[in-house]
LUMSE-831307 format. One record per residue (C-alpha): y, x, z. Coordinates in steps of 0.05 Angstrom, whole numbers. Layout:
y Y | x X | z Z;
...
// end
This chain:
y 9 | x 231 | z -39;
y 31 | x 203 | z -107;
y -19 | x 244 | z -139;
y -75 | x 237 | z -93;
y -64 | x 162 | z -98;
y -66 | x 161 | z -175;
y -130 | x 207 | z -174;
y -166 | x 155 | z -131;
y -144 | x 105 | z -182;
y -173 | x 138 | z -237;
y -235 | x 157 | z -202;
y -249 | x 83 | z -194;
y -259 | x 78 | z -268;
y -316 | x 136 | z -270;
y -384 | x 114 | z -277;
y -422 | x 102 | z -214;
y -472 | x 156 | z -228;
y -414 | x 207 | z -230;
y -385 | x 181 | z -166;
y -455 | x 184 | z -131;
y -470 | x 261 | z -155;
y -396 | x 283 | z -126;
y -406 | x 248 | z -64;
y -474 | x 280 | z -49;
y -450 | x 347 | z -67;
y -383 | x 339 | z -23;
y -429 | x 324 | z 39;
y -469 | x 390 | z 32;
y -410 | x 431 | z 14;
y -371 | x 475 | z 62;
y -292 | x 460 | z 80;
y -277 | x 517 | z 22;
y -322 | x 481 | z -26;
y -293 | x 416 | z -11;
y -219 | x 442 | z -25;
y -244 | x 474 | z -89;
y -284 | x 413 | z -111;
y -220 | x 365 | z -98;
y -177 | x 409 | z -138;
y -227 | x 411 | z -195;
y -233 | x 336 | z -194;
y -154 | x 330 | z -195;
y -151 | x 383 | z -252;
y -208 | x 341 | z -291;
y -164 | x 278 | z -287;
y -106 | x 305 | z -311;
y -138 | x 342 | z -367;
y -166 | x 278 | z -394;
y -146 | x 267 | z -468;
y -89 | x 223 | z -476;
y -121 | x 164 | z -510;
y -168 | x 158 | z -447;
y -109 | x 162 | z -403;
y -75 | x 106 | z -443;
y -139 | x 64 | z -445;
y -146 | x 67 | z -366;
y -66 | x 56 | z -359;
y -77 | x -9 | z -399;
y -130 | x -38 | z -348;
y -99 | x -25 | z -282;
y -55 | x -76 | z -243;
y 22 | x -76 | z -254;
y 35 | x -52 | z -184;
y -6 | x 11 | z -195;
y 25 | x 21 | z -263;
y 95 | x 20 | z -230;
y 69 | x 73 | z -181;
y 37 | x 115 | z -235;
y 107 | x 126 | z -270;
y 122 | x 169 | z -215;
y 61 | x 216 | z -214;
y 82 | x 266 | z -267;
y 122 | x 271 | z -326;
y 63 | x 263 | z -375;
y 45 | x 193 | z -345;
y 118 | x 173 | z -344;
y 124 | x 191 | z -418;
y 61 | x 155 | z -432;
y 93 | x 93 | z -394;
y 154 | x 101 | z -441;
y 122 | x 104 | z -507;
y 146 | x 46 | z -550;
y 79 | x 39 | z -585;
y 42 | x 35 | z -520;
y 91 | x -8 | z -481;
y 90 | x -60 | z -538;
y 10 | x -59 | z -536;
y 9 | x -65 | z -461;
y 60 | x -119 | z -465;
y 16 | x -161 | z -512;
y -39 | x -163 | z -462;
y -5 | x -167 | z -396;
y -14 | x -236 | z -364;
y 43 | x -279 | z -340;
y 64 | x -264 | z -270;
y 119 | x -309 | z -227;
y 182 | x -273 | z -217;
y 219 | x -290 | z -150;
y 293 | x -287 | z -131;
y 316 | x -287 | z -59;
y 357 | x -354 | z -55;
y 366 | x -341 | z 25;
y 441 | x -327 | z 49;
y 417 | x -307 | z 115;
y 401 | x -234 | z 98;
y 440 | x -214 | z 37;
y 416 | x -141 | z 41;
y 342 | x -158 | z 35;
y 309 | x -144 | z -31;
y 332 | x -189 | z -90;
y 271 | x -195 | z -139;
y 197 | x -199 | z -128;
y 140 | x -205 | z -173;
y 75 | x -236 | z -150;
y 7 | x -238 | z -185;
y -46 | x -279 | z -152;
y -97 | x -267 | z -206;
y -103 | x -195 | z -208;
y -86 | x -173 | z -140;
y -148 | x -134 | z -108;
y -124 | x -153 | z -36;
y -67 | x -187 | z 4;
y -22 | x -126 | z 1;
y -26 | x -130 | z -79;
y 2 | x -197 | z -86;
y 76 | x -180 | z -81;
y 111 | x -125 | z -119;
y 187 | x -110 | z -91;
y 224 | x -94 | z -149;
y 277 | x -38 | z -139;
y 351 | x -52 | z -138;
y 388 | x -39 | z -199;
y 455 | x 2 | z -180;
y 488 | x -26 | z -242;
y 478 | x -95 | z -224;
y 510 | x -129 | z -158;
y 462 | x -150 | z -104;
y 505 | x -212 | z -79;
y 524 | x -274 | z -118;
y 483 | x -260 | z -182;
y 431 | x -305 | z -217;
y 375 | x -298 | z -261;
y 392 | x -346 | z -321;
y 336 | x -328 | z -372;
y 269 | x -287 | z -381;
y 247 | x -266 | z -450;
y 197 | x -214 | z -468;
y 199 | x -178 | z -400;
y 274 | x -173 | z -401;
y 322 | x -215 | z -355;
y 392 | x -245 | z -367;
y 432 | x -240 | z -303;
y 495 | x -278 | z -287;
y 547 | x -255 | z -236;
y 583 | x -312 | z -212;
y 624 | x -273 | z -164;
y 652 | x -227 | z -219;
y 685 | x -269 | z -273;
y 623 | x -295 | z -301;
y 597 | x -223 | z -321;
y 528 | x -223 | z -356;
y 475 | x -167 | z -354;
y 410 | x -154 | z -389;
y 359 | x -122 | z -347;
y 286 | x -97 | z -345;
y 276 | x -102 | z -269;
y 205 | x -66 | z -274;
y 239 | x 0 | z -299;
y 304 | x -10 | z -266;
y 345 | x -11 | z -331;
y 405 | x -57 | z -349;
y 461 | x -69 | z -399;
y 524 | x -95 | z -386;
y 549 | x -148 | z -434;
y 620 | x -157 | z -456;
y 658 | x -213 | z -423;
y 663 | x -278 | z -463;
y 730 | x -292 | z -494;
y 731 | x -358 | z -449;
y 730 | x -370 | z -378;
y 657 | x -393 | z -354;
y 641 | x -419 | z -286;
y 577 | x -432 | z -243;
y 563 | x -494 | z -281;
y 558 | x -468 | z -353;
y 497 | x -472 | z -394;
y 461 | x -413 | z -417;
y 398 | x -391 | z -457;
y 370 | x -318 | z -471;
y 321 | x -312 | z -530;
y 293 | x -270 | z -584;
y 292 | x -275 | z -661;
y 229 | x -246 | z -684;
y 252 | x -243 | z -755;
y 298 | x -186 | z -747;
y 277 | x -167 | z -674;
y 343 | x -180 | z -638;
y 364 | x -213 | z -574;
y 418 | x -267 | z -566;
y 454 | x -300 | z -507;
y 478 | x -371 | z -518;
y 529 | x -399 | z -473;
y 555 | x -469 | z -476;
y 621 | x -480 | z -430;
y 636 | x -542 | z -392;
y 679 | x -592 | z -430;
y 757 | x -578 | z -419;
y 800 | x -634 | z -393;
y 805 | x -689 | z -442;
y 747 | x -673 | z -485;
y 669 | x -689 | z -482;
y 640 | x -635 | z -514;
y 635 | x -560 | z -493;
y 645 | x -495 | z -533;
y 581 | x -461 | z -561;
y 582 | x -381 | z -567;
y 529 | x -339 | z -584;
y 526 | x -262 | z -573;
y 474 | x -218 | z -608;
y 458 | x -165 | z -558;
y 483 | x -98 | z -578;
y 537 | x -125 | z -628;
y 592 | x -127 | z -573;
y 622 | x -194 | z -604;
y 619 | x -265 | z -578;
y 616 | x -315 | z -641;
y 638 | x -387 | z -632;
y 590 | x -433 | z -676;
y 629 | x -497 | z -661;
y 623 | x -552 | z -604;
y 563 | x -577 | z -571;
y 549 | x -655 | z -565;
y 497 | x -656 | z -512;
y 500 | x -663 | z -440;
y 459 | x -620 | z -399;
y 452 | x -652 | z -338;
y 380 | x -631 | z -318;
y 378 | x -559 | z -318;
y 430 | x -509 | z -345;
y 385 | x -450 | z -368;
y 343 | x -452 | z -434;
y 271 | x -446 | z -431;
y 244 | x -396 | z -488;
y 186 | x -405 | z -531;
y 172 | x -376 | z -598;
y 242 | x -364 | z -618;
y 270 | x -427 | z -594;
y 309 | x -448 | z -533;
y 297 | x -513 | z -502;
y 336 | x -562 | z -451;
y 327 | x -634 | z -426;
y 390 | x -667 | z -446;
y 423 | x -730 | z -454;
y 445 | x -751 | z -521;
y 510 | x -789 | z -542;
y 475 | x -850 | z -542;
y 450 | x -845 | z -473;
y 380 | x -831 | z -484;
y 340 | x -768 | z -455;
y 311 | x -718 | z -508;
y 291 | x -646 | z -511;
y 346 | x -602 | z -547;
y 318 | x -542 | z -587;
y 364 | x -485 | z -605;
y 334 | x -440 | z -665;
y 354 | x -373 | z -641;
y 350 | x -344 | z -713;
y 386 | x -405 | z -748;
y 436 | x -416 | z -690;
y 424 | x -491 | z -698;
y 402 | x -547 | z -656;
y 354 | x -601 | z -667;
y 320 | x -651 | z -624;
y 247 | x -655 | z -605;
y 208 | x -722 | z -583;
y 204 | x -729 | z -510;
y 137 | x -745 | z -476;
y 119 | x -822 | z -483;
y 138 | x -842 | z -416;
y 198 | x -873 | z -382;
y 248 | x -813 | z -369;
y 308 | x -856 | z -348;
y 324 | x -854 | z -274;
y 271 | x -797 | z -264;
y 278 | x -727 | z -243;
y 257 | x -679 | z -297;
y 248 | x -606 | z -314;
y 222 | x -566 | z -372;
y 179 | x -502 | z -375;
y 124 | x -464 | z -411;
y 50 | x -470 | z -385;
y -6 | x -435 | z -416;
y 38 | x -427 | z -480;
y 57 | x -497 | z -490;
y 121 | x -528 | z -479;
y 114 | x -571 | z -416;
y 155 | x -622 | z -384;
y 149 | x -641 | z -311;
y 171 | x -710 | z -289;
y 175 | x -736 | z -214;
y 153 | x -809 | z -216;
y 146 | x -843 | z -151;
y 108 | x -797 | z -105;
y 71 | x -755 | z -162;
y 93 | x -702 | z -211;
y 67 | x -716 | z -280;
y 55 | x -652 | z -327;
y 60 | x -664 | z -399;
y 40 | x -613 | z -449;
y 60 | x -613 | z -522;
y -4 | x -586 | z -554;
y 22 | x -583 | z -626;
y 95 | x -560 | z -629;
y 141 | x -610 | z -656;
y 91 | x -666 | z -664;
y 107 | x -731 | z -617;
y 31 | x -750 | z -619;
y 10 | x -686 | z -589;
y 40 | x -700 | z -519;
y -15 | x -696 | z -469;
y -13 | x -714 | z -395;
y -51 | x -655 | z -371;
y -45 | x -663 | z -295;
y -17 | x -710 | z -240;
y 7 | x -672 | z -175;
y -7 | x -726 | z -122;
y 44 | x -714 | z -67;
y 28 | x -737 | z 5;
y 59 | x -809 | z 18;
y 115 | x -815 | z 68;
y 88 | x -876 | z 94;
y 109 | x -910 | z 155;
y 142 | x -848 | z 183;
y 198 | x -850 | z 132;
y 208 | x -923 | z 139;
y 218 | x -913 | z 215;
y 271 | x -862 | z 208;
y 303 | x -903 | z 152;
y 296 | x -859 | z 93;
y 238 | x -838 | z 45;
y 218 | x -764 | z 55;
y 194 | x -747 | z -15;
y 240 | x -698 | z -56;
y 290 | x -721 | z -104;
y 294 | x -651 | z -135;
y 259 | x -630 | z -198;
y 195 | x -592 | z -183;
y 174 | x -534 | z -229;
y 102 | x -522 | z -245;
y 99 | x -447 | z -250;
y 20 | x -431 | z -268;
y -50 | x -450 | z -267;
y -88 | x -399 | z -225;
y -157 | x -371 | z -246;
y -183 | x -408 | z -181;
y -164 | x -477 | z -209;
y -105 | x -485 | z -169;
y -33 | x -499 | z -187;
y 27 | x -462 | z -172;
y 91 | x -496 | z -168;
y 163 | x -490 | z -137;
y 194 | x -551 | z -100;
y 259 | x -548 | z -63;
y 265 | x -472 | z -65;
y 195 | x -463 | z -31;
y 129 | x -442 | z -68;
y 76 | x -495 | z -64;
y -3 | x -495 | z -83;
y -33 | x -558 | z -107;
y -112 | x -567 | z -113;
y -127 | x -620 | z -166;
y -169 | x -675 | z -141;
y -130 | x -670 | z -71;
y -69 | x -706 | z -49;
y -12 | x -665 | z -27;
y 8 | x -592 | z -40;
y 17 | x -541 | z 14;
y 66 | x -489 | z 26;
y 47 | x -420 | z 0;
y 66 | x -364 | z 51;
y 64 | x -294 | z 22;
y 81 | x -232 | z 74;
y 149 | x -206 | z 54;
y 175 | x -264 | z 8;
y 237 | x -299 | z 29;
y 235 | x -367 | z 55;
y 272 | x -399 | z 3;
y 266 | x -369 | z -70;
y 282 | x -387 | z -143;
y 219 | x -372 | z -191;
y 210 | x -358 | z -264;
y 148 | x -346 | z -306;
y 156 | x -277 | z -327;
y 112 | x -221 | z -367;
y 127 | x -153 | z -333;
y 148 | x -101 | z -390;
y 153 | x -24 | z -391;
y 193 | x -26 | z -456;
y 260 | x 11 | z -452;
y 322 | x -26 | z -465;
y 344 | x 24 | z -515;
y 278 | x 9 | z -556;
y 279 | x -66 | z -546;
y 350 | x -72 | z -569;
y 341 | x -35 | z -632;
y 274 | x -71 | z -649;
// end
């Protein structure tokens, strides 16, 4: 069945004239002729020159690519070639990775990939990623996404960390840190472009009687955690660093009590501060992310969510208020029940879709906002759990072995 599926996929890219000729000939043929022609069609497809096969593979949706890996050894080999997979990754659009946050049914699938732009139909929106036998199902949390790889934290197993490629089902167990970490630890997963290595950064909670947590770095593949001193920042907004162009970012509170953006250079292993957006951030609920390739900050102010983008990295004057997501007012209903119904949690704007809508996560639920209208509506997708955590993620077929040796 897989070969037949892929043959149909490939025939979709043949010229309309060729398809019409084949359909006309098939209509006039006998059953024996039909079987021979179908065999010939499949034979022709599998005998295409390799460069044409690679060109076709680079144009079909991720869900079809995952299925194509199981068709035959030659296609699996093509989708494992390091040069091709790097080229494919460079032109793959950002999808949204969802993690099941519901504890009602822990045996349900843990990770999902959704692509609202390239899906050809309702059934193509969701990709249920296979379970990795080396990574536990319960008690794990995605703490970073970088270049198609995930950093996964197992809070039930003494803080064990893994590097995983969920698309191809490969994973690597990292050495245990030399210090005890708990659920409140701060973590970042990033890439150093100059020497093509991945690093995991962990900031432990301050020990009793101190104000500073210890900062440790692991170069993936080295097997050694290195201490690079104490960290003076307070990570009270979100514990997982956002990666962009060789730098990890957090919203932090400085020792003076002000709100700032803390940037950790993965190559130099040093911190610096970036100027925050020109708005009042105190007593606001804030989160940070990457939108359209720009560092972005999401500020919940009153009944609105303001989306700020840094259009020129590191330049304070380049902050632009790109969008205001207007929530529905709680109005008299909230007053009657003695409370306001608007959320006090940080909303995360995930993506601008090709249809001009805004995909966001609020209180562990996906929502869609249409600019110009007030209020966002829940996004219900068949097969997706009711409560999820979401990350911007670019799917990759790059093997961990190739990725970790650069």
